[in-house]
Structures are given as structure tokens and as C-alpha cells.
C-alpha positions as CSV (number, residue, x, y, z in Angstrom):
1,M,-47.6,-26.0,29.7
2,K,-44.0,-25.4,28.6
3,L,-44.6,-27.0,25.2
4,D,-47.6,-24.8,24.6
5,K,-45.5,-21.8,25.3
6,L,-42.8,-23.0,22.9
7,N,-45.5,-23.6,20.3
8,L,-46.8,-20.1,20.6
9,L,-43.4,-18.5,20.7
10,F,-42.2,-20.2,17.6
11,D,-45.5,-19.8,15.7
12,N,-45.5,-16.1,16.3
13,Y,-41.9,-15.8,14.9
14,L,-42.7,-17.9,11.8
15,I,-45.9,-15.9,11.0
16,Q,-44.2,-12.5,11.6
17,N,-41.2,-13.4,9.5
18,N,-43.0,-15.5,6.8
19,K,-40.7,-18.5,7.4
20,S,-41.3,-22.2,7.4
21,F,-38.7,-23.4,9.8
22,I,-36.4,-22.1,12.6
23,S,-32.7,-22.8,13.1
24,L,-31.7,-24.2,16.5
25,R,-29.6,-21.1,17.0
26,Q,-32.6,-18.9,16.3
27,A,-34.8,-21.0,18.5
28,N,-32.5,-20.7,21.5
29,H,-32.2,-17.0,20.8
30,L,-36.0,-16.6,21.0
31,I,-36.1,-18.5,24.2
32,K,-33.4,-16.4,25.8
33,N,-35.1,-13.2,24.8
34,S,-38.5,-14.3,26.0
35,N,-37.5,-13.8,29.6
36,D,-40.0,-16.5,30.5
37,K,-38.8,-18.4,33.5
38,D,-40.5,-21.6,32.4
39,L,-38.6,-21.6,29.0
40,L,-35.2,-20.4,30.1
41,N,-34.2,-23.7,31.6
42,I,-35.2,-25.8,28.6
43,D,-32.5,-27.6,26.8
44,L,-34.0,-27.5,23.3
45,K,-31.3,-29.6,21.6
46,K,-31.9,-32.5,24.0
47,L,-35.6,-32.3,23.5
48,L,-35.2,-32.5,19.8
49,E,-32.8,-35.4,19.9
50,S,-35.2,-37.3,22.2
51,G,-38.0,-36.9,19.6
52,I,-40.4,-35.2,21.9
53,L,-40.3,-32.0,19.8
54,S,-39.8,-33.4,16.3
55,N,-42.8,-31.4,14.9
56,S,-45.8,-29.5,16.2
57,I,-49.3,-30.4,15.0
58,Q,-50.9,-27.9,12.6
59,T,-54.2,-26.8,14.0
60,E,-56.5,-23.7,13.9
61,T,-54.5,-22.1,16.7
62,T,-51.2,-23.0,15.1
63,P,-51.7,-22.0,11.5
64,K,-48.1,-22.6,10.5
65,Q,-46.3,-25.8,11.5
66,W,-43.0,-24.9,13.2
67,R,-39.8,-27.0,12.7
68,I,-36.4,-26.9,14.2
69,F,-33.6,-27.4,11.7
70,L,-30.7,-29.4,13.0
71,S,-27.8,-29.6,10.5
72,K,-26.1,-32.4,12.5
73,N,-29.3,-34.4,13.0
74,V,-30.1,-36.2,9.7
75,D,-33.1,-38.0,11.2
76,A,-34.7,-34.7,12.2
77,A,-34.2,-33.4,8.7
78,K,-36.1,-36.4,7.2
79,T,-39.2,-35.4,9.2
80,F,-39.6,-32.2,7.3
81,N,-42.6,-32.0,4.9
82,D,-41.2,-29.8,2.1
83,A,-38.5,-31.8,0.3
84,Q,-37.3,-28.7,-1.6
85,E,-36.8,-26.8,1.7
86,L,-35.3,-29.7,3.5
87,R,-32.5,-30.8,1.1
88,P,-29.4,-32.2,3.1
89,V,-26.8,-29.6,3.9
90,K,-23.4,-30.6,5.2
91,N,-20.7,-28.5,6.8
92,K,-22.7,-25.4,6.2
93,M,-22.9,-22.5,8.8
94,Q,-26.5,-21.5,9.7
95,K,-27.3,-17.8,8.8
96,P,-29.2,-15.6,11.2
97,S,-32.8,-15.3,10.1
98,G,-32.6,-11.5,9.8
99,F,-30.2,-11.7,6.9
100,H,-30.9,-12.8,3.3
101,V,-27.7,-14.2,1.8
102,K,-27.5,-15.6,-1.7
103,E,-26.3,-19.2,-1.7
104,K,-22.9,-19.7,-3.0
105,S,-20.8,-22.8,-3.9
106,T,-18.4,-24.0,-1.2
107,A,-15.6,-23.9,-3.7
108,L,-13.3,-20.8,-3.7
109,T,-13.8,-18.3,-6.4
110,S,-10.9,-17.3,-8.6
111,A,-10.6,-14.0,-6.7
112,G,-10.5,-15.8,-3.4
113,K,-7.8,-18.2,-4.6
114,E,-5.7,-15.2,-5.7
115,Y,-6.0,-13.5,-2.3
116,Y,-5.2,-16.9,-0.6
117,E,-2.0,-17.2,-2.8
118,Y,-1.0,-13.6,-1.9
119,D,-1.4,-14.4,1.8
120,K,0.9,-17.5,1.4
121,I,3.5,-15.4,-0.5
122,A,3.4,-12.7,2.2
123,I,3.9,-15.2,5.1
124,I,6.8,-16.9,3.3
125,A,8.4,-13.5,2.7
126,L,8.1,-12.6,6.4
127,I,9.7,-15.9,7.4
128,V,12.6,-15.2,5.0
129,V,13.1,-11.7,6.3
130,A,13.0,-12.9,9.9
131,T,15.6,-15.6,9.2
132,L,18.0,-13.1,7.5
133,I,17.6,-10.7,10.5
134,G,18.4,-13.5,12.9
135,L,21.5,-14.5,10.9
136,Y,22.7,-10.8,10.8
137,Y,22.5,-10.6,14.7
138,L,24.5,-13.8,15.0
139,L,27.5,-12.3,13.3
140,P,30.2,-10.8,15.6
141,E,29.7,-7.1,16.2
142,S,30.5,-4.5,18.9
143,D,28.0,-3.3,21.4
144,T,28.2,0.3,20.3
145,D,27.8,1.4,16.7
146,S,29.5,-1.7,15.3
147,Q,28.0,-1.6,11.9
148,D,30.5,0.9,10.5
149,F,33.4,-1.1,12.0
150,K,32.1,-4.4,10.6
151,V,31.8,-3.0,7.0
152,E,35.3,-1.6,7.2
153,K,36.6,-4.9,8.6
154,Y,35.2,-6.8,5.8
155,A,36.5,-4.3,3.3
156,S,40.0,-4.6,4.8
157,N,39.9,-8.3,4.7
158,T,38.8,-8.3,1.0
159,E,41.6,-5.9,0.2
160,T,44.2,-8.2,1.8
161,V,42.8,-11.4,0.2
162,T,42.8,-9.9,-3.3
163,D,46.3,-8.6,-2.8
164,K,47.5,-12.1,-1.7
165,T,49.7,-12.6,-4.8
166,I,53.3,-11.6,-4.4
167,N,55.8,-10.6,-6.9
168,T,58.0,-13.7,-7.2
169,D,60.8,-11.5,-8.6
170,S,61.3,-9.7,-5.3
171,E,62.9,-12.0,-2.8
172,I,62.5,-11.6,0.9
173,T,65.0,-12.9,3.5
174,A,64.2,-14.8,6.7
175,E,65.5,-11.8,8.7
176,E,62.9,-9.5,6.9
177,V,60.2,-11.9,7.7
178,L,61.1,-11.9,11.4
179,L,61.2,-8.1,11.4
180,I,57.6,-7.9,10.0
181,L,56.3,-10.4,12.5
182,Y,57.9,-8.8,15.5
183,E,56.9,-5.3,14.5
184,T,53.3,-6.6,14.1
185,K,53.5,-8.2,17.6
186,F,55.0,-5.0,19.0
187,L,52.1,-2.9,17.6
188,Y,49.5,-5.3,19.2
189,E,51.2,-5.2,22.6
190,E,51.5,-1.4,22.4
191,L,47.8,-1.1,21.7
192,M,47.0,-3.3,24.7
193,S,49.1,-1.0,26.9
194,F,47.6,2.4,26.0
195,K,43.9,1.4,25.2
196,N,42.9,2.0,28.8
197,N,44.6,5.5,29.1
198,E,42.3,8.4,29.7
199,D,43.9,10.6,27.1
200,F,43.3,7.8,24.6
201,Y,39.6,7.8,25.4
202,Y,39.6,11.6,24.7
203,Y,41.9,12.0,21.7
204,G,41.9,8.6,20.2
205,F,44.0,8.5,17.0
206,D,43.7,12.3,16.4
207,V,46.3,13.5,13.8
208,N,47.6,16.1,16.3
209,Y,48.1,13.6,19.2
210,K,50.7,11.0,20.0
211,Y,48.6,7.9,19.4
212,N,48.3,8.8,15.8
213,S,51.9,7.6,15.3
214,W,50.8,4.1,16.1
215,L,48.2,4.3,13.3
216,K,50.8,5.6,10.9
217,R,53.3,2.8,11.7
218,A,50.6,0.2,11.1
219,D,49.7,1.9,7.8
220,E,53.4,1.9,6.7
221,L,53.7,-1.8,7.6
222,S,50.5,-2.7,5.8
223,D,51.8,-1.0,2.6
224,L,54.5,-3.7,2.3
225,R,53.2,-6.4,0.0
226,Q,55.4,-8.9,1.7
227,A,53.9,-8.0,5.1
228,K,50.3,-8.6,3.8
229,Y,51.3,-11.9,2.3
230,I,53.1,-13.1,5.4
231,L,50.4,-12.1,7.9
232,L,47.7,-13.7,5.8
233,N,49.6,-17.1,6.3
234,Y,49.0,-16.5,10.0
235,G,45.3,-15.9,9.5
236,F,44.9,-12.2,10.0
237,S,45.9,-8.8,8.5
238,L,47.1,-5.4,9.7
239,G,43.7,-4.1,8.8
240,D,42.2,-6.3,11.6
241,L,44.7,-4.8,14.0
242,Q,43.8,-1.3,13.0
243,M,40.1,-2.0,13.3
244,L,40.7,-3.3,16.8
245,G,42.3,0.0,17.7
246,L,39.4,2.0,16.3
247,E,37.0,-0.2,18.2
248,Y,38.8,0.6,21.5
249,V,38.4,4.3,20.7
250,K,34.7,3.8,20.3
251,T,34.2,1.7,23.5
252,K,36.7,3.8,25.5
253,G,38.9,0.8,26.1
254,R,36.2,-1.5,27.1
255,E,35.8,-5.0,25.5
256,S,32.9,-5.6,23.2
257,R,31.7,-8.6,21.2
258,Y,33.8,-7.5,18.2
259,S,36.9,-6.6,20.2
260,N,36.8,-10.0,22.0
261,W,36.4,-11.8,18.7
262,S,39.2,-9.8,16.9
263,R,41.6,-9.9,19.8
264,N,41.3,-13.7,20.2
265,R,41.9,-14.1,16.5
266,I,45.0,-11.9,16.5
267,E,46.4,-13.4,19.7
268,N,46.0,-17.0,18.4
269,A,48.0,-16.0,15.3
270,L,50.7,-14.2,17.3
271,T,51.3,-17.2,19.6
272,Q,52.7,-18.9,16.5
273,I,55.5,-16.3,16.3
274,K,58.4,-17.6,18.5
């Protein structure tokens, strides 16, 4: 009874659509939409694999022989009558019966290859950009608007490095070296003492306020070529000290990633001064 219903269901579909075979997907779709309780529980794939439903018999009541096409079942394909219609197809998606799609080669067209290459280039570019962004955030910086400070810090370091050469004609005494080192140490200790003052938060290094004198003294000392050369030997410059002061203005005396990094660097250098 169930097989007769299947015969009738599939034959009607083939006649209406002028087709010679049905895909397994389409067959299951027809069964599902039939709303026939006797057919809904049928496992069509198992029936086909068992050989029970390999082909129907062409009779007067079934004018078109219906066949279920299984791409993964080679034996089932061999039972088809029309060799032209039943040529072996491997790794090919079955198309819904309602669509008429022109057969194409499985090889990529030249346009498809170009799009594929563009996709690979785009993915590589994204990976490179992500890597650069990650490296950027690994660099020491302050928690608040640190980009400007970082640019100036690098600029000051570059300036001191390029100015590393010293005029050998001008001699400097040991006493002058000590004066430069102790003045630098005093400037650092002075900054540490007033960085937490409330008026420093408000005025900073304003030209009309007292803390500007600290900045001027640091500028005057940094103008000495001997001072630049001496401090470079200790691993830092007066520009680094000035940038630390500006960072404390920005953070209102609080420590940031940049200030911690800069302060540790300066303190490590100053500990060498006896």
C-alpha cells in the first residue's frame, strides 16, 4: 500500500515536470509535503540501499518509470536505463528540480581565481594591521593622552643621540661633571617633592607660576653639550626628566604606565651617582 502511494506520488511529479528521474532530496521533499501519515515515516534512503525500491515497473498506470538518483550509491546509478542521463557524477551538489542551471566545469574560472587571490591578500593585510596594532599597544605609554608625550619623548631622545659628539677641544673638569650630575639629581628629587601639590595640578609649568622655574633650570642644563654627553653615559637625558614632569601635570601627580617606566629608568641611572 505504501509503495503504491510512493509510485503514484513520484509518477505524478515526473509527468507534471517532464522529468525522467528524481533526486533523493526532491523525493524526500515530496514525501514531507504530501502530509500522508503512511508516507511520512518512510526512510527512503534505507529502502533504496536495501534494493527494495531500486526501480518501479512501467505499466499502463505508471506511464513514466520513476527513479531515485543517489550520488553516493554507484550501484543504484548502474540500474538506470538511459546511459546518457545516468553518467557518473562525483562530488557534485544536487540542484533543486525547479531550477535549470547550465552545467559548468568544477575548475575555477579565471575571474573566480582573481577573486580568490584578492580575498587571500585582504586576509593577509588584516593580519599585518592587527599585528602592528598589537605591537603599538605593547609600547610604554601613559593612561591619559599619552600619544603626544610619547612622540615628544622619542623626539627628545633622538635629539640627544644625534648630539652625542662632544667638542674635544673644550675640556671639562671632574668638578664640573659632579656639578652636572648633582644638579640633575636635585631636579629629579625636587620634581618628586612637588608633583603631588594641589597648585601644581592647577598651574603646572605655567610661565607665570613658580614651577616654571624648574622647567627653565632643566632647559638651561640641557643646553650644555657636556651635560647631554655625560647623562647619555648614564642611560637617560634631561629631555626624559622634563617629559616626566609634563606627564605628572597631565595625570595630576598620579602614576601612569609611562611615568612608572620613565621614573624607574631615571632612578636606576641616578643610583650610580655617589
